[in-house]
C-alpha positions as CSV (number, residue, x, y, z in Angstrom):
1,M,53.0,83.0,-145.6
2,F,49.4,84.6,-145.0
3,E,49.4,83.0,-141.3
4,K,53.1,84.7,-140.8
5,F,51.0,88.0,-142.3
6,C,48.4,88.0,-139.9
7,K,50.4,86.9,-137.0
8,K,52.5,89.9,-137.4
9,L,49.4,92.1,-137.9
10,C,48.3,90.8,-134.5
11,S,51.5,91.1,-132.6
12,D,53.3,94.2,-131.2
13,E,55.5,94.3,-134.3
14,T,55.7,97.2,-136.7
15,F,53.0,96.6,-139.6
16,I,53.1,98.9,-142.6
17,S,51.6,98.2,-146.0
18,V,51.7,100.3,-149.1
19,E,48.7,100.8,-151.6
20,I,49.5,100.2,-155.4
21,T,47.3,101.2,-157.9
22,P,47.3,99.3,-161.3
23,P,48.1,101.0,-164.6
24,H,45.7,102.2,-167.2
25,G,47.1,99.8,-169.5
26,A,47.9,96.3,-170.0
27,S,51.1,95.4,-167.7
28,I,51.9,96.0,-164.0
29,K,55.5,95.1,-164.5
30,P,56.9,98.6,-164.6
31,T,55.2,99.5,-161.4
32,I,56.8,96.2,-159.8
33,E,60.2,97.3,-161.1
34,K,59.8,100.9,-159.5
35,I,59.2,99.1,-156.2
36,Q,62.1,96.5,-156.8
37,A,64.6,99.4,-157.6
38,L,63.8,101.1,-154.3
39,K,63.8,98.0,-152.2
40,L,60.6,99.1,-150.8
41,D,59.3,95.4,-150.4
42,E,62.2,94.8,-147.7
43,K,60.7,97.9,-145.6
44,V,57.0,96.4,-145.5
45,A,54.9,93.7,-144.3
46,G,53.0,93.4,-147.6
47,F,51.0,95.5,-150.2
48,S,47.5,96.2,-151.1
49,V,46.1,96.5,-154.7
50,T,42.9,98.8,-155.7
51,D,40.2,97.9,-157.7
52,N,39.5,100.7,-160.4
53,P,39.3,103.5,-157.7
54,L,37.0,106.4,-158.4
55,A,35.6,104.0,-161.2
56,K,38.4,104.8,-163.4
57,L,39.5,102.1,-165.6
58,K,42.5,100.2,-164.6
59,M,44.3,96.7,-165.1
60,S,42.1,94.1,-163.1
61,G,43.1,94.4,-159.2
62,V,43.2,90.7,-158.5
63,L,45.3,89.7,-161.6
64,S,47.4,92.6,-160.5
65,A,47.7,91.1,-157.0
66,I,48.7,87.8,-158.0
67,Q,51.7,89.0,-160.3
68,V,52.8,91.6,-157.1
69,Q,52.4,88.5,-154.4
70,Q,54.4,86.4,-157.0
71,A,57.2,89.1,-157.6
72,F,57.9,89.7,-153.9
73,N,56.8,86.9,-152.0
74,K,54.9,88.6,-149.7
75,P,51.1,88.9,-149.2
76,V,48.8,91.2,-150.9
77,I,45.4,92.5,-149.9
78,A,43.7,92.5,-153.1
79,T,40.7,95.1,-153.0
80,M,37.4,94.0,-154.6
81,S,34.4,96.5,-155.3
82,M,30.9,95.5,-154.7
83,R,30.5,98.2,-157.8
84,D,31.3,96.1,-160.3
85,K,30.4,92.6,-159.6
86,N,27.2,90.5,-158.4
87,K,27.5,87.5,-156.0
88,L,27.9,85.1,-158.7
89,S,31.3,87.0,-160.1
90,L,32.4,87.7,-156.5
91,Q,32.3,84.2,-155.6
92,S,34.0,83.3,-158.8
93,T,36.7,85.4,-158.5
94,L,37.5,84.4,-155.0
95,L,37.7,80.8,-155.6
96,G,40.0,81.5,-158.7
97,A,42.3,84.0,-156.6
98,N,42.4,81.2,-154.0
99,D,44.1,78.6,-156.2
100,F,46.8,81.3,-157.0
101,D,47.0,81.7,-153.2
102,L,45.9,85.1,-153.3
103,R,43.8,84.9,-149.7
104,C,43.7,88.6,-148.1
105,I,40.7,90.3,-149.6
106,L,39.6,93.9,-148.7
107,A,35.7,94.3,-149.1
108,L,34.8,97.5,-150.6
109,T,31.5,99.0,-151.5
110,G,33.4,100.9,-154.3
111,D,33.2,104.9,-155.3
112,P,30.0,105.6,-157.2
113,A,30.0,104.7,-160.9
114,K,29.1,108.1,-161.9
115,Y,32.9,109.3,-161.5
116,S,33.8,107.0,-164.1
117,D,35.8,107.8,-167.2
118,Q,34.3,105.2,-169.2
119,P,30.7,106.0,-171.1
120,E,27.3,105.2,-169.3
121,V,29.2,102.8,-166.6
122,K,26.3,101.6,-164.3
123,G,27.2,100.1,-161.0
124,V,26.2,96.5,-160.1
125,L,25.7,97.1,-156.2
126,E,23.6,94.0,-155.1
127,R,24.6,95.1,-151.5
128,D,27.6,97.1,-149.8
129,S,30.5,95.2,-148.9
130,T,28.9,93.1,-145.9
131,L,27.7,91.0,-148.6
132,L,31.5,90.3,-149.8
133,L,32.2,89.5,-146.1
134,S,29.5,87.2,-146.0
135,I,30.8,85.3,-148.8
136,I,34.0,84.9,-147.6
137,Y,32.6,83.6,-144.2
138,R,30.8,81.2,-146.0
139,L,33.6,80.1,-148.5
140,N,35.7,79.6,-145.3
141,N,33.1,76.9,-144.0
142,G,33.6,75.3,-147.3
143,L,30.2,76.5,-148.9
144,S,29.2,78.7,-151.4
145,Y,26.7,81.8,-150.7
146,S,23.8,79.2,-151.5
147,N,25.1,76.8,-148.7
148,K,26.1,74.3,-151.2
149,E,29.4,72.3,-150.2
150,L,32.2,73.2,-152.2
151,N,35.0,70.7,-153.9
152,P,37.7,71.0,-153.0
153,K,37.2,73.9,-150.1
154,P,38.7,77.1,-150.4
155,K,41.9,77.5,-148.3
156,P,41.6,80.2,-145.7
157,I,40.4,83.4,-146.8
158,Y,41.6,86.6,-144.7
159,P,38.9,89.5,-145.0
160,F,39.7,93.2,-144.5
161,A,37.5,96.1,-144.4
162,V,37.7,99.9,-144.6
163,S,36.4,102.8,-142.3
164,N,36.2,106.6,-142.5
165,A,38.3,108.2,-140.2
166,H,36.5,111.2,-139.1
167,A,32.6,112.0,-138.8
168,K,30.6,114.8,-137.3
169,D,29.2,111.7,-135.1
170,M,31.9,109.5,-134.5
171,R,29.1,106.9,-133.4
172,R,28.7,106.4,-136.8
173,I,32.2,105.6,-137.2
174,K,31.7,102.8,-134.4
175,K,28.6,101.5,-135.8
176,G,30.4,100.9,-139.2
177,M,33.5,99.2,-137.5
178,L,31.1,97.0,-135.3
179,K,29.2,96.1,-138.4
180,K,32.2,94.8,-140.1
181,L,33.7,93.2,-137.5
182,N,30.4,91.1,-136.8
183,Y,30.6,90.1,-140.7
184,G,34.3,88.7,-139.8
185,A,36.8,91.3,-140.8
186,R,40.1,90.3,-139.5
187,G,41.5,93.9,-140.1
188,I,39.9,97.6,-140.6
189,I,42.0,99.8,-142.7
190,T,41.1,103.7,-142.2
191,Q,40.9,106.6,-144.1
192,P,44.0,108.7,-143.7
193,V,44.5,110.1,-140.3
194,Y,46.2,113.6,-139.8
195,N,46.9,113.9,-136.1
196,L,47.1,112.0,-132.8
197,E,44.1,112.9,-131.3
198,N,41.8,111.4,-134.3
199,A,44.5,108.3,-134.2
200,K,43.6,107.8,-130.4
201,E,39.8,108.1,-130.9
202,L,39.8,105.7,-133.8
203,L,41.6,103.2,-131.5
204,E,39.5,103.7,-128.5
205,I,36.2,103.2,-130.7
206,F,38.1,100.1,-132.2
207,E,38.6,98.6,-128.9
208,E,35.0,99.3,-127.9
209,C,33.8,97.6,-131.1
210,K,35.9,94.5,-130.4
211,Q,34.5,93.9,-126.8
212,E,30.8,94.5,-128.4
213,S,31.4,92.1,-131.5
214,V,29.6,88.8,-131.6
215,R,32.3,87.1,-133.5
216,D,35.1,85.3,-131.9
217,T,37.5,86.4,-134.7
218,A,36.9,90.0,-133.3
219,K,39.4,89.5,-130.3
220,D,42.4,89.2,-132.9
221,A,41.5,91.8,-135.3
222,Q,43.4,95.0,-135.7
223,L,42.9,98.6,-136.7
224,I,45.2,99.7,-139.4
225,L,45.3,103.4,-139.6
226,G,45.8,104.9,-143.0
227,Q,48.0,107.9,-144.2
228,F,48.3,109.9,-147.2
229,P,51.0,112.1,-147.0
230,V,50.4,115.7,-148.3
231,V,53.1,117.3,-150.4
232,R,50.8,119.6,-152.2
233,A,48.6,122.3,-150.9
234,K,46.0,121.6,-153.7
235,T,45.7,118.0,-152.9
236,A,45.4,118.6,-149.2
237,N,42.4,120.8,-150.0
238,F,40.9,118.7,-152.2
239,I,40.8,115.7,-150.2
240,S,39.7,117.4,-147.1
241,D,36.7,119.3,-149.0
242,K,35.8,116.5,-151.7
243,V,36.5,113.1,-150.1
244,P,34.2,111.8,-147.2
245,G,35.7,110.5,-144.2
246,I,38.9,112.5,-144.8
247,T,39.6,115.9,-142.6
248,V,42.8,117.5,-143.0
249,P,43.3,119.8,-139.8
250,K,43.3,123.8,-140.6
251,G,46.7,124.3,-139.4
252,I,48.0,121.8,-141.8
253,L,46.1,123.3,-144.7
254,E,47.0,126.7,-143.9
255,E,50.9,125.7,-143.2
256,M,50.8,124.0,-146.8
257,D,49.1,127.4,-148.8
258,L,51.7,129.5,-147.2
259,A,54.5,127.0,-148.5
260,A,53.2,126.9,-151.7
261,M,53.3,130.8,-151.9
262,D,57.1,130.3,-151.6
263,G,57.3,127.8,-154.8
264,L,57.0,124.0,-155.6
265,D,60.3,123.0,-153.7
266,K,59.4,124.8,-150.6
267,E,55.8,123.4,-151.0
268,Q,56.9,119.9,-151.2
269,E,59.7,120.2,-148.4
270,V,56.9,121.4,-145.9
271,G,54.6,118.8,-147.1
272,F,56.8,116.1,-146.6
273,N,58.0,117.3,-142.9
274,I,54.3,117.5,-142.1
275,S,53.7,113.7,-143.4
276,K,57.1,112.5,-141.7
277,E,56.0,113.9,-138.4
278,I,52.5,112.7,-138.5
279,F,53.8,109.4,-139.6
280,D,56.4,108.9,-136.7
281,D,54.0,110.2,-134.1
282,I,51.2,107.5,-135.0
283,L,53.7,105.0,-135.2
284,K,54.8,105.3,-131.8
285,I,51.3,104.8,-130.2
286,H,50.0,102.1,-132.9
287,P,52.7,100.4,-135.1
288,K,50.1,99.4,-138.0
289,M,49.8,101.9,-140.9
290,H,48.8,101.7,-144.3
291,L,50.4,104.0,-147.0
292,M,48.5,105.4,-149.7
293,T,50.5,107.7,-152.2
294,H,49.0,106.9,-155.8
295,N,52.4,105.0,-156.6
296,R,54.8,107.2,-155.1
297,F,56.7,104.7,-154.0
298,D,59.8,106.6,-153.7
299,L,57.8,109.0,-151.1
300,C,56.7,105.8,-149.2
301,S,60.5,104.6,-148.8
302,K,61.5,108.2,-147.9
303,L,58.7,108.0,-145.0
304,I,59.2,104.6,-143.8
305,G,63.1,105.3,-143.8
306,E,65.2,102.6,-141.9
307,I,62.6,100.8,-139.8
């Protein structure tokens, strides 16, 4: 299953993944049922599951990912945040997940603990996400982080990483991508992209990084362009102003603001049309995309259409 998943990612085939955020509660089954009702699983290569985004309490990302993977028999990329775990906990979780055949892992530093909805939460953060990539590299060689042999050895783990989509100095984007490829990332998922120029620039930078990487695995690594559809003006302005690494073009913000003045229905219609155009245009030049919609699976299904 995972080999086929990675082969599709590395081929010229369309590869679309959808992000799932676990619930603020004790069961992910209602979320799975929504996806089943829309038959969204039939339109995508796989899913990803978040790990307490914005440091807000959610059901375990890894345990949720196991349930999603078993429900759809499709690979799930489980996010693991450095914010909440030390290297002992990370290794233990990876070994347990491996036994459940959860083997695609998205290494994330994590949003700061100060955003948490839990009182006096403190981040662990032994290092950034490259520590987790290092751990996975060792596990894939049958060793713990302390270089002690594991028995039995884990099945192959496929590491993923993230990248900002925009920066004042795009050399910072290149530096981050290259670092993660050198630590063994097989795929890099970007923050949302909102125009073709940005998409093309990211693809050029990624190709340069692949050429410069010291890792053999980099030659088959893929860039997966993120999209967060904007159907509300308030949301578009917020992510552009407040979320690092995301820039929504001024023209889109103005168009959304004007549409909002004509009511909610018009605002959502205009927002969807903008998002659909971006989605279709980017898919033509690079058919590897990751949809983030805060569990708006109906919106995902509508965007993807009959692909």
